[in-house]
N, C-alpha and C positions, 0 to 999 in steps of 0.2 A: 234888240234882237228878240225874236220869238223864242220862247213864250214869256219872256221876262217883262218887257215893256213894248207895247205895240200901240199904234194909233188905231182907233176903232174904224171900221169900214166906212161909217157915216160920221166921221169926226167933225165935219163941217157943221153938223147940227148941234154941236156942243161947244162950250166955252172952257178955257183953262184946263185943269186937271181931269175934267170929265171926258176929255177927248182921248184919254189913254186907258188901257187895260193890260192885264197880265199879272204874273206872279209877283214881281217886285212892286207893282202899283198896289196890289191887294195888301201885301205885307206893309208897305209904307203907310197906307190908310189905317191899318190896324194899330201900328206903332204910334201914329199921330193921335189916334183916339185914346189909347192907353196913357201915353206920356204927355198929352195935352200940348201938342205943337202943331203949327201949320206949315205947309210946304207948297211949292210951286214947281211943277215939272216944266223944264225948259229944254228945247232942242238946241244943240250947239249950232252956231251960224254956219260953219263949214261942214257939218255933218260927219266929222271925223272923231275917232277916239283920241288921237293925239300922236304926234311924232316930232322928234327934235328937228329944228331947223339949223342950217349951218351957222347962224349967228348966235345960237344958244337958246333961242326962244322955242316955244312949243306951239303946235297947232291943236285944234280940236278941244275936246273936253278937258284934257290935261292943261292946255294953255289957258283956258278960261278959269280953271281952278287956281292956277299959279297967279293969274292977273286979278283974281278976286272978282 
């Protein structure tokens, strides 16, 4: 969601994390530099935040986190 994480208008010209910009991306880069960790931004396959399914599983980002 704008202005937190957005794909750059010309994201095809970039690879990996360089395709993204926004407040959360800037904050994550600063934290990674200070705390010395690496990260990879990944879009969820179904593009959803997550909702419960009738069988008890979850879709979206929540489902990916639950399923590691």
